[in-house]
KEVEXMI-652433 format. One record per residue (C-alpha): residue in three letters; residue number from 1; chain; x, y, z. Coordinates in nm, 4 decimals, decimal comma. Example, Ala and Ser with C-alpha at 12.3 -4.5 7.8 and 13.67 -1.06 7.14 Angstrom:
@code ALA&pos 1&unit A&X 1,2300&Y -0,4500&Z 0,7800
@code SER&pos 2&unit A&X 1,3670&Y -0,1060&Z 0,7140
This chain:
@code MET&pos 1&unit A&X 0,6676&Y 1,3117&Z 1,8123
@code ALA&pos 2&unit A&X 0,9375&Y 1,4138&Z 2,0591
@code ASN&pos 3&unit A&X 0,8616&Y 1,1154&Z 2,2802
@code SER&pos 4&unit A&X 0,8621&Y 0,8899&Z 1,9730
@code ARG&pos 5&unit A&X 1,2052&Y 1,0158&Z 1,8650
@code LYS&pos 6&unit A&X 1,3352&Y 0,9775&Z 2,2198
@code ALA&pos 7&unit A&X 1,2138&Y 0,6146&Z 2,2363
@code GLU&pos 8&unit A&X 1,3719&Y 0,5418&Z 1,8987
@code THR&pos 9&unit A&X 1,7053&Y 0,6914&Z 2,0115
@code VAL&pos 10&unit A&X 1,6971&Y 0,4913&Z 2,3352
@code GLY&pos 11&unit A&X 1,6213&Y 0,1716&Z 2,1442
@code ASN&pos 12&unit A&X 1,9042&Y 0,2326&Z 1,8989
@code ILE&pos 13&unit A&X 2,1570&Y 0,2855&Z 2,1773
@code GLN&pos 14&unit A&X 2,0501&Y -0,0320&Z 2,3541
@code ARG&pos 15&unit A&X 2,0717&Y -0,2278&Z 2,0284
@code LEU&pos 16&unit A&X 2,4209&Y -0,0958&Z 1,9615
@code VAL&pos 17&unit A&X 2,5427&Y -0,2053&Z 2,3042
@code ILE&pos 18&unit A&X 2,4007&Y -0,5504&Z 2,2458
@code ASP&pos 19&unit A&X 2,5671&Y -0,5543&Z 1,9034
@code LEU&pos 20&unit A&X 2,9030&Y -0,5092&Z 2,0783
@code CYS&pos 21&unit A&X 2,8319&Y -0,8345&Z 2,2654
@code LEU&pos 22&unit A&X 2,7203&Y -1,0085&Z 1,9464
@code GLY&pos 23&unit A&X 3,0437&Y -0,9140&Z 1,7740
@code ALA&pos 24&unit A&X 3,2513&Y -1,0522&Z 2,0580
@code TRP&pos 25&unit A&X 3,0526&Y -1,3779&Z 2,0718
@code ALA&pos 26&unit A&X 3,0918&Y -1,4188&Z 1,6963
@code GLU&pos 27&unit A&X 3,4679&Y -1,4173&Z 1,7494
@code LEU&pos 28&unit A&X 3,4351&Y -1,6886&Z 2,0128
@code GLY&pos 29&unit A&X 3,2447&Y -1,9062&Z 1,7692
@code VAL&pos 30&unit A&X 2,8745&Y -1,8264&Z 1,7852
@code SER&pos 31&unit A&X 2,7836&Y -1,8548&Z 1,4168
@code SER&pos 32&unit A&X 2,4545&Y -1,6668&Z 1,4242
@code TRP&pos 33&unit A&X 2,5999&Y -1,3196&Z 1,3709
@code ALA&pos 34&unit A&X 2,8365&Y -1,1366&Z 1,1392
@code ARG&pos 35&unit A&X 3,1960&Y -1,0944&Z 1,2486
@code THR&pos 36&unit A&X 3,2716&Y -0,7314&Z 1,3264
@code HIS&pos 37&unit A&X 3,5457&Y -0,7574&Z 1,5884
@code GLN&pos 38&unit A&X 3,8192&Y -0,9653&Z 1,4256
@code ASN&pos 39&unit A&X 4,0797&Y -0,7094&Z 1,5331
@code TRP&pos 40&unit A&X 3,9734&Y -0,7050&Z 1,8998
@code ALA&pos 41&unit A&X 4,1040&Y -0,9262&Z 2,1777
@code VAL&pos 42&unit A&X 3,8018&Y -1,0874&Z 2,3406
@code ASP&pos 43&unit A&X 3,8189&Y -1,1127&Z 2,7196
@code PRO&pos 44&unit A&X 3,5750&Y -1,3958&Z 2,7946
@code GLU&pos 45&unit A&X 3,4918&Y -1,3662&Z 3,1676
@code PRO&pos 46&unit A&X 3,3745&Y -1,0019&Z 3,1601
@code LEU&pos 47&unit A&X 3,1850&Y -1,0788&Z 2,8392
@code VAL&pos 48&unit A&X 3,0019&Y -1,3736&Z 2,9956
@code ILE&pos 49&unit A&X 2,9033&Y -1,1742&Z 3,3024
@code PHE&pos 50&unit A&X 2,7995&Y -0,8713&Z 3,0993
@code THR&pos 51&unit A&X 2,5914&Y -1,0862&Z 2,8648
@code ALA&pos 52&unit A&X 2,4086&Y -1,2453&Z 3,1574
@code GLY&pos 53&unit A&X 2,2903&Y -0,8959&Z 3,2479
@code PHE&pos 54&unit A&X 2,1010&Y -0,8790&Z 2,9164
@code ALA&pos 55&unit A&X 1,8986&Y -1,1916&Z 2,9870
@code LYS&pos 56&unit A&X 1,5677&Y -1,0048&Z 2,9722
@code SER&pos 57&unit A&X 1,6649&Y -0,7733&Z 2,6855
@code ASP&pos 58&unit A&X 1,7841&Y -1,0360&Z 2,4394
@code PRO&pos 59&unit A&X 1,6896&Y -1,3966&Z 2,5218
@code ARG&pos 60&unit A&X 1,8420&Y -1,5242&Z 2,1969
@code LEU&pos 61&unit A&X 2,1807&Y -1,3778&Z 2,2859
@code ARG&pos 62&unit A&X 2,1487&Y -1,5246&Z 2,6330
@code ASP&pos 63&unit A&X 2,0736&Y -1,8732&Z 2,4998
@code GLU&pos 64&unit A&X 2,3587&Y -1,8668&Z 2,2503
@code ALA&pos 65&unit A&X 2,5976&Y -1,7530&Z 2,5222
@code ILE&pos 66&unit A&X 2,4751&Y -2,0279&Z 2,7541
@code ASP&pos 67&unit A&X 2,5248&Y -2,2811&Z 2,4761
@code TRP&pos 68&unit A&X 2,8831&Y -2,1646&Z 2,4206
@code CYS&pos 69&unit A&X 2,9618&Y -2,1736&Z 2,7921
@code ILE&pos 70&unit A&X 2,8234&Y -2,5275&Z 2,8287
@code ARG&pos 71&unit A&X 3,0483&Y -2,6451&Z 2,5452
@code ASN&pos 72&unit A&X 3,3586&Y -2,4434&Z 2,6346
@code TRP&pos 73&unit A&X 3,3565&Y -2,3815&Z 3,0094
@code ARG&pos 74&unit A&X 3,7023&Y -2,5368&Z 3,0410
@code HIS&pos 75&unit A&X 3,8467&Y -2,2253&Z 2,8759
@code LEU&pos 76&unit A&X 3,7018&Y -1,9956&Z 3,1436
@code SER&pos 77&unit A&X 3,8371&Y -1,9197&Z 3,4899
@code GLN&pos 78&unit A&X 3,5977&Y -1,9673&Z 3,7816
@code VAL&pos 79&unit A&X 3,8392&Y -1,7640&Z 3,9953
@code ARG&pos 80&unit A&X 3,8196&Y -1,4671&Z 3,7614
@code LEU&pos 81&unit A&X 3,4421&Y -1,4989&Z 3,7370
@code ARG&pos 82&unit A&X 3,4139&Y -1,4929&Z 4,1159
@code ASN&pos 83&unit A&X 3,6448&Y -1,1954&Z 4,1553
@code ILE&pos 84&unit A&X 3,4763&Y -0,9897&Z 3,8809
@code LEU&pos 85&unit A&X 3,1328&Y -1,0681&Z 4,0244
@code LYS&pos 86&unit A&X 3,2363&Y -0,9134&Z 4,3573
@code CYS&pos 87&unit A&X 3,2240&Y -0,5691&Z 4,1948
@code GLN&pos 88&unit A&X 2,8843&Y -0,6047&Z 4,0197
@code SER&pos 89&unit A&X 2,5499&Y -0,4501&Z 4,1107
@code ASN&pos 90&unit A&X 2,2717&Y -0,6438&Z 4,2767
@code GLU&pos 91&unit A&X 2,0699&Y -0,5959&Z 3,9592
@code LEU&pos 92&unit A&X 2,3297&Y -0,7704&Z 3,7445
@code LEU&pos 93&unit A&X 2,3830&Y -1,0437&Z 4,0017
@code SER&pos 94&unit A&X 2,0105&Y -1,1198&Z 3,9946
@code GLU&pos 95&unit A&X 2,0459&Y -1,1953&Z 3,6230
@code TRP&pos 96&unit A&X 2,3764&Y -1,3786&Z 3,6633
@code GLY&pos 97&unit A&X 2,2357&Y -1,6306&Z 3,9123
@code PRO&pos 98&unit A&X 1,9945&Y -1,8055&Z 3,6704
@code PHE&pos 99&unit A&X 2,2488&Y -1,7827&Z 3,3837
@code ALA&pos 100&unit A&X 2,5160&Y -1,9546&Z 3,5935
@code ALA&pos 101&unit A&X 2,2712&Y -2,2126&Z 3,7283
@code THR&pos 102&unit A&X 2,1729&Y -2,3124&Z 3,3745
@code VAL&pos 103&unit A&X 2,5354&Y -2,3589&Z 3,2694
@code ASN&pos 104&unit A&X 2,6065&Y -2,5550&Z 3,5872
@code VAL&pos 105&unit A&X 2,3187&Y -2,7975&Z 3,5335
@code HIS&pos 106&unit A&X 2,4026&Y -2,8742&Z 3,1716
@code ALA&pos 107&unit A&X 2,7833&Y -2,8723&Z 3,2044
@code GLY&pos 108&unit A&X 2,8125&Y -3,0395&Z 3,5443
@code ILE&pos 109&unit A&X 3,0215&Y -2,7600&Z 3,6938
@code ARG&pos 110&unit A&X 2,9888&Y -2,5151&Z 3,9849
@code TRP&pos 111&unit A&X 3,0061&Y -2,1551&Z 3,8746
@code PRO&pos 112&unit A&X 2,9706&Y -1,9111&Z 4,1654
@code LEU&pos 113&unit A&X 2,6519&Y -1,7372&Z 4,2834
@code ALA&pos 114&unit A&X 2,4188&Y -1,9640&Z 4,0822
@code THR&pos 115&unit A&X 2,0501&Y -1,9584&Z 4,1752
@code THR&pos 116&unit A&X 1,7645&Y -2,1160&Z 3,9740
@code GLU&pos 117&unit A&X 1,7997&Y -2,2770&Z 3,6328
@code LEU&pos 118&unit A&X 1,6393&Y -2,1053&Z 3,3325
@code PRO&pos 119&unit A&X 1,4274&Y -2,2854&Z 3,0712
@code TYR&pos 120&unit A&X 1,6858&Y -2,3728&Z 2,8096
@code LYS&pos 121&unit A&X 1,7034&Y -2,5680&Z 2,4857
@code LYS&pos 122&unit A&X 2,0341&Y -2,6448&Z 2,3166
@code THR&pos 123&unit A&X 2,0889&Y -2,4216&Z 2,0098
@code GLY&pos 124&unit A&X 2,3691&Y -2,6185&Z 1,8444
@code ARG&pos 125&unit A&X 2,5026&Y -2,3111&Z 1,6671
@code THR&pos 126&unit A&X 2,8218&Y -2,2603&Z 1,8624
@code ASN&pos 127&unit A&X 3,1737&Y -2,3887&Z 1,8065
@code LEU&pos 128&unit A&X 3,5014&Y -2,2590&Z 1,9363
@code ARG&pos 129&unit A&X 3,6849&Y -2,0797&Z 1,6560
@code PRO&pos 130&unit A&X 4,0552&Y -2,1667&Z 1,5906
@code LEU&pos 131&unit A&X 4,2674&Y -2,0242&Z 1,8685
@code THR&pos 132&unit A&X 4,5227&Y -1,9102&Z 1,6121
@code GLU&pos 133&unit A&X 4,2961&Y -1,6175&Z 1,5207
@code PRO&pos 134&unit A&X 4,4109&Y -1,2779&Z 1,6541
@code SER&pos 135&unit A&X 4,0860&Y -1,2122&Z 1,8438
@code LEU&pos 136&unit A&X 4,1342&Y -1,5284&Z 2,0514
@code VAL&pos 137&unit A&X 4,4856&Y -1,4489&Z 2,1698
@code LEU&pos 138&unit A&X 4,3739&Y -1,4585&Z 2,5355
@code LEU&pos 139&unit A&X 4,2359&Y -1,8119&Z 2,5058
@code ARG&pos 140&unit A&X 4,5437&Y -1,9146&Z 2,3086
@code MET&pos 141&unit A&X 4,7708&Y -1,7957&Z 2,5864
@code ARG&pos 142&unit A&X 4,5732&Y -2,0021&Z 2,8356
@code GLU&pos 143&unit A&X 4,6433&Y -2,3102&Z 2,6277
@code MET&pos 144&unit A&X 5,0106&Y -2,2171&Z 2,6282
@code PHE&pos 145&unit A&X 5,0609&Y -2,1091&Z 2,9894
@code GLY&pos 146&unit A&X 4,7650&Y -2,2612&Z 3,1734
@code LEU&pos 147&unit A&X 4,4347&Y -2,1299&Z 3,3031
@code GLY&pos 148&unit A&X 4,5416&Y -1,9054&Z 3,5883
@code ALA&pos 149&unit A&X 4,7189&Y -1,5929&Z 3,6986
@code ARG&pos 150&unit A&X 5,0333&Y -1,6630&Z 3,4947
@code SER&pos 151&unit A&X 4,8514&Y -1,6320&Z 3,1640
@code GLU&pos 152&unit A&X 4,6835&Y -1,3084&Z 3,2673
@code ILE&pos 153&unit A&X 5,0107&Y -1,1594&Z 3,3863
@code LEU&pos 154&unit A&X 5,1880&Y -1,2477&Z 3,0624
@code ARG&pos 155&unit A&X 4,8905&Y -1,1208&Z 2,8677
@code TYR&pos 156&unit A&X 4,9288&Y -0,7855&Z 3,0402
@code PHE&pos 157&unit A&X 5,2992&Y -0,7612&Z 2,9624
@code LEU&pos 158&unit A&X 5,2486&Y -0,8753&Z 2,6022
@code PHE&pos 159&unit A&X 5,0455&Y -0,5611&Z 2,5400
@code HIS&pos 160&unit A&X 5,2331&Y -0,3346&Z 2,7838
@code PRO&pos 161&unit A&X 5,5975&Y -0,4391&Z 2,7250
@code SER&pos 162&unit A&X 5,7448&Y -0,1171&Z 2,8661
@code ASP&pos 163&unit A&X 5,5555&Y -0,1203&Z 3,1958
@code ARG&pos 164&unit A&X 5,7037&Y -0,1913&Z 3,5385
@code VAL&pos 165&unit A&X 5,4250&Y -0,2707&Z 3,7866
@code THR&pos 166&unit A&X 5,3669&Y -0,4177&Z 4,1311
@code ALA&pos 167&unit A&X 5,1721&Y -0,7312&Z 4,2186
@code ALA&pos 168&unit A&X 4,8901&Y -0,5086&Z 4,3477
@code MET&pos 169&unit A&X 4,8642&Y -0,3316&Z 4,0129
@code LEU&pos 170&unit A&X 4,8607&Y -0,6636&Z 3,8286
@code SER&pos 171&unit A&X 4,5988&Y -0,7979&Z 4,0651
@code GLU&pos 172&unit A&X 4,3625&Y -0,5190&Z 3,9635
@code VAL&pos 173&unit A&X 4,4036&Y -0,5667&Z 3,5883
@code THR&pos 174&unit A&X 4,4077&Y -0,9460&Z 3,5886
@code SER&pos 175&unit A&X 4,1149&Y -1,0046&Z 3,8333
@code TYR&pos 176&unit A&X 4,3234&Y -1,2427&Z 4,0430
@code ALA&pos 177&unit A&X 4,4025&Y -1,2012&Z 4,4131
@code LYS&pos 178&unit A&X 4,7232&Y -1,0184&Z 4,5008
@code ARG&pos 179&unit A&X 4,8680&Y -1,3247&Z 4,6731
@code ASN&pos 180&unit A&X 4,8102&Y -1,5440&Z 4,3657
@code VAL&pos 181&unit A&X 4,9599&Y -1,2778&Z 4,1404
@code ALA&pos 182&unit A&X 5,2674&Y -1,2366&Z 4,3590
@code GLU&pos 183&unit A&X 5,3292&Y -1,6121&Z 4,3620
@code ALA&pos 184&unit A&X 5,2842&Y -1,6323&Z 3,9858
@code CYS&pos 185&unit A&X 5,5206&Y -1,3381&Z 3,9317
@code ASP&pos 186&unit A&X 5,7876&Y -1,5023&Z 4,1450
@code ALA&pos 187&unit A&X 5,7531&Y -1,8236&Z 3,9388
@code LEU&pos 188&unit A&X 5,7798&Y -1,6272&Z 3,6143
@code VAL&pos 189&unit A&X 6,0913&Y -1,4476&Z 3,7438
@code GLN&pos 190&unit A&X 6,2494&Y -1,7833&Z 3,8240
@code ALA&pos 191&unit A&X 6,1609&Y -1,9019&Z 3,4730
@code GLY&pos 192&unit A&X 6,3293&Y -1,5951&Z 3,3231
@code LEU&pos 193&unit A&X 6,0145&Y -1,4508&Z 3,1696
@code LEU&pos 194&unit A&X 5,9881&Y -1,1578&Z 3,4111
@code SER&pos 195&unit A&X 6,2414&Y -0,9352&Z 3,5842
@code ALA&pos 196&unit A&X 6,1922&Y -0,8035&Z 3,9369
@code ARG&pos 197&unit A&X 6,3335&Y -0,4863&Z 4,0912
@code LEU&pos 198&unit A&X 6,2995&Y -0,3864&Z 4,4555
@code ILE&pos 199&unit A&X 6,2076&Y -0,0179&Z 4,4936
@code GLY&pos 200&unit A&X 6,1472&Y 0,0850&Z 4,8524
@code ASN&pos 201&unit A&X 5,9652&Y -0,2075&Z 5,0042
@code ARG&pos 202&unit A&X 5,7896&Y -0,3207&Z 4,6860
@code TYR&pos 203&unit A&X 5,8867&Y -0,5397&Z 4,3983
@code TYR&pos 204&unit A&X 5,8212&Y -0,4013&Z 4,0520
@code TYR&pos 205&unit A&X 5,7945&Y -0,6508&Z 3,7677
@code SER&pos 206&unit A&X 5,8633&Y -0,6124&Z 3,3972
@code ILE&pos 207&unit A&X 5,8865&Y -0,8428&Z 3,0971
@code ALA&pos 208&unit A&X 6,2352&Y -0,9789&Z 3,0422
@code ARG&pos 209&unit A&X 6,2217&Y -1,0509&Z 2,6678
@code ALA&pos 210&unit A&X 5,9114&Y -0,8940&Z 2,5197
@code GLU&pos 211&unit A&X 6,0002&Y -0,9812&Z 2,1609
@code ARG&pos 212&unit A&X 6,0399&Y -1,3496&Z 2,2409
@code LEU&pos 213&unit A&X 5,7033&Y -1,3615&Z 2,4153
@code ALA&pos 214&unit A&X 5,5372&Y -1,1894&Z 2,1191
@code ASP&pos 215&unit A&X 5,6975&Y -1,4287&Z 1,8702
@code PHE&pos 216&unit A&X 5,5943&Y -1,7298&Z 2,0766
@code VAL&pos 217&unit A&X 5,2339&Y -1,6175&Z 2,1262
@code GLY&pos 218&unit A&X 5,1719&Y -1,5454&Z 1,7578
@code ALA&pos 219&unit A&X 4,9052&Y -1,3333&Z 1,5884
@code ILE&pos 220&unit A&X 4,7640&Y -1,0552&Z 1,8035
@code PRO&pos 221&unit A&X 4,4853&Y -0,8069&Z 1,7295
@code LEU&pos 222&unit A&X 4,5148&Y -0,4325&Z 1,6897
@code ILE&pos 223&unit A&X 4,2660&Y -0,3461&Z 1,9660
@code VAL&pos 224&unit A&X 4,3174&Y -0,4874&Z 2,3145
@code PRO&pos 225&unit A&X 4,0808&Y -0,3128&Z 2,5549
@code ASN&pos 226&unit A&X 4,0577&Y -0,3671&Z 2,9281
@code GLY&pos 227&unit A&X 3,7579&Y -0,6027&Z 2,9286
@code ASN&pos 228&unit A&X 3,6236&Y -0,5044&Z 3,2681
@code ALA&pos 229&unit A&X 3,6495&Y -0,1306&Z 3,2017
@code LEU&pos 230&unit A&X 3,4996&Y -0,1620&Z 2,8524
@code LEU&pos 231&unit A&X 3,1983&Y -0,3589&Z 2,9678
@code ARG&pos 232&unit A&X 3,1393&Y -0,1294&Z 3,2666
@code VAL&pos 233&unit A&X 3,1217&Y 0,1649&Z 3,0251
@code ALA&pos 234&unit A&X 2,8950&Y -0,0244&Z 2,7863
@code SER&pos 235&unit A&X 2,6742&Y -0,1322&Z 3,0755
@code ALA&pos 236&unit A&X 2,6474&Y 0,2280&Z 3,1974
@code ILE&pos 237&unit A&X 2,5420&Y 0,3445&Z 2,8514
@code PHE&pos 238&unit A&X 2,2795&Y 0,0692&Z 2,8330
@code ARG&pos 239&unit A&X 2,1540&Y 0,1439&Z 3,1836
@code VAL&pos 240&unit A&X 2,1013&Y 0,5159&Z 3,1188
@code ALA&pos 241&unit A&X 1,9226&Y 0,4360&Z 2,7929
@code SER&pos 242&unit A&X 1,6928&Y 0,2000&Z 2,9841
@code LEU&pos 243&unit A&X 1,6080&Y 0,4752&Z 3,2318
@code ALA&pos 244&unit A&X 1,5440&Y 0,7456&Z 2,9726
@code ASN&pos 245&unit A&X 1,1846&Y 0,6391&Z 2,9052
@code GLU&pos 246&unit A&X 1,1061&Y 0,5624&Z 3,2678
@code VAL&pos 247&unit A&X 1,2035&Y 0,8724&Z 3,4673
@code SER&pos 248&unit A&X 1,1687&Y 1,2487&Z 3,4399
@code ASP&pos 249&unit A&X 1,4450&Y 1,4622&Z 3,2918
@code ASP&pos 250&unit A&X 1,5247&Y 1,5984&Z 3,6391
@code VAL&pos 251&unit A&X 1,5837&Y 1,2478&Z 3,7730
@code LEU&pos 252&unit A&X 1,7742&Y 1,1512&Z 3,4574
@code VAL&pos 253&unit A&X 2,0121&Y 1,4454&Z 3,5059
@code VAL&pos 254&unit A&X 2,1073&Y 1,3088&Z 3,8492
@code GLU&pos 255&unit A&X 2,1481&Y 0,9563&Z 3,7120
@code VAL&pos 256&unit A&X 2,3675&Y 1,0686&Z 3,4239
@code ARG&pos 257&unit A&X 2,5840&Y 1,2766&Z 3,6577
@code ASN&pos 258&unit A&X 2,6290&Y 0,9736&Z 3,8835
@code VAL&pos 259&unit A&X 2,7119&Y 0,7475&Z 3,5905
@code VAL&pos 260&unit A&X 2,9676&Y 0,9920&Z 3,4516
@code ALA&pos 261&unit A&X 3,1436&Y 0,9928&Z 3,7894
@code GLU&pos 262&unit A&X 3,1169&Y 0,6153&Z 3,8097
@code ILE&pos 263&unit A&X 3,2889&Y 0,5476&Z 3,4759
@code GLU&pos 264&unit A&X 3,5400&Y 0,8329&Z 3,4842
@code ASN&pos 265&unit A&X 3,8357&Y 0,6075&Z 3,5737
@code ASP&pos 266&unit A&X 3,7258&Y 0,3468&Z 3,3193
@code LEU&pos 267&unit A&X 3,7174&Y 0,6082&Z 3,0436
@code ASP&pos 268&unit A&X 4,0714&Y 0,7111&Z 3,1381
@code THR&pos 269&unit A&X 4,1820&Y 0,3469&Z 3,1328
@code LEU&pos 270&unit A&X 4,0284&Y 0,3008&Z 2,7900
@code ASP&pos 271&unit A&X 4,1424&Y 0,6403&Z 2,6615
@code ILE&pos 272&unit A&X 3,7913&Y 0,7303&Z 2,5519
@code GLY&pos 273&unit A&X 3,7303&Y 1,1021&Z 2,5749
@code GLY&pos 274&unit A&X 3,4819&Y 1,3552&Z 2,4469
@code LEU&pos 275&unit A&X 3,2424&Y 1,3778&Z 2,7419
@code LYS&pos 276&unit A&X 3,2292&Y 1,7425&Z 2,8520
@code PRO&pos 277&unit A&X 3,1779&Y 1,8344&Z 3,2205
@code LEU&pos 278&unit A&X 2,8405&Y 2,0061&Z 3,1713
@code HIS&pos 279&unit A&X 2,5869&Y 2,0748&Z 3,4452
@code GLY&pos 280&unit A&X 2,2108&Y 2,0876&Z 3,4680
@code ALA&pos 281&unit A&X 1,9856&Y 1,9754&Z 3,1854
@code ALA&pos 282&unit A&X 2,2605&Y 2,0424&Z 2,9291
@code ILE&pos 283&unit A&X 2,4286&Y 1,7215&Z 3,0382
@code LEU&pos 284&unit A&X 2,1440&Y 1,5164&Z 2,8854
@code GLY&pos 285&unit A&X 2,2080&Y 1,6419&Z 2,5348
@code GLU&pos 286&unit A&X 2,5823&Y 1,5967&Z 2,5722
@code TRP&pos 287&unit A&X 2,5402&Y 1,2457&Z 2,7089
@code SER&pos 288&unit A&X 2,3015&Y 1,1544&Z 2,4269
@code VAL&pos 289&unit A&X 2,5476&Y 1,2626&Z 2,1569
@code TRP&pos 290&unit A&X 2,8458&Y 1,1071&Z 2,3326
@code SER&pos 291&unit A&X 2,6862&Y 0,7743&Z 2,4232
@code SER&pos 292&unit A&X 2,5299&Y 0,7303&Z 2,0784
@code GLU&pos 293&unit A&X 2,8655&Y 0,7828&Z 1,9060
@code VAL&pos 294&unit A&X 3,0615&Y 0,5620&Z 2,1458
@code ALA&pos 295&unit A&X 2,8009&Y 0,2849&Z 2,1209
@code ARG&pos 296&unit A&X 2,8025&Y 0,3076&Z 1,7403
@code CYS&pos 297&unit A&X 3,1808&Y 0,2737&Z 1,7281
@code LEU&pos 298&unit A&X 3,1926&Y -0,0150&Z 1,9738
@code ALA&pos 299&unit A&X 2,9185&Y -0,2018&Z 1,7895
@code SER&pos 300&unit A&X 3,1000&Y -0,1604&Z 1,4569
@code GLY&pos 301&unit A&X 3,4359&Y -0,2816&Z 1,5841
@code ILE&pos 302&unit A&X 3,5864&Y 0,0699&Z 1,5598
@code TRP&pos 303&unit A&X 3,7649&Y 0,2100&Z 1,8605
@code PRO&pos 304&unit A&X 3,6035&Y 0,5399&Z 1,9698
@code THR&pos 305&unit A&X 3,8048&Y 0,8536&Z 1,9300
@code THR&pos 306&unit A&X 3,6826&Y 1,1813&Z 2,0722
@code PRO&pos 307&unit A&X 3,3181&Y 1,2058&Z 1,9585
@code SER&pos 308&unit A&X 3,2090&Y 1,5324&Z 1,8029
@code GLY&pos 309&unit A&X 2,8846&Y 1,7086&Z 1,8487
């Protein structure tokens, strides 16, 4: 019975993580699932890469995502894809290769790190939703400012209007190279959208007229997570759940401890708390409660507060 309950819990957590992906894809226009994330800003490149990692777990989700990418690849940045992929595990890259190859063959493009095409049949259930919707603010800004570093920089300042940051800081959050970001910032300063201030030997950039940018961009959602950080946390939760039925508790303790250290900065970035610094076997129970609650919130379109338990 204990093993049965454990398997059920593991399956539920995995399903919830996948439901987070389904909610995001529904906002992008995949019509097969209910809309649960209307008040979230969808960041497409991390979502595409993360979804490719579920190829074996949910083939239907994979095929719908491939269908959307074939139809709408022009809205996605190959540069961002390449830069985000540099930080992924070999396990995820092994799933990404066939996903990218399938999109490339059917769309006639060249996404990076493609390998061998998957068997694929067009689903016909995807359409890009109107870009005026709050959840698609990132794609809307790309139509306004172009597909490149400028849009990602302005996106950052739209949601962090009080910040003053360097090109290196912006490079990390936008997934564009520092040189490209610096050049884009200089252009935006010349256009009057950003202000630059030299402190020491570094330029710090800030938004010049935040209210004008917000008025011009239009409807924005309430929840704007860092896409890379969010999907790294979700991936970690899914990965631990996958291991729970395959390894001993002693091994799982080590894996959970490693994962907690791995996502510590991401949790700070996302302001998701509630995970206590326990040691030994006690960490498994704490992780189970915490990960279940966080996954439930993310799947439902609710931002996690500090989980109880």
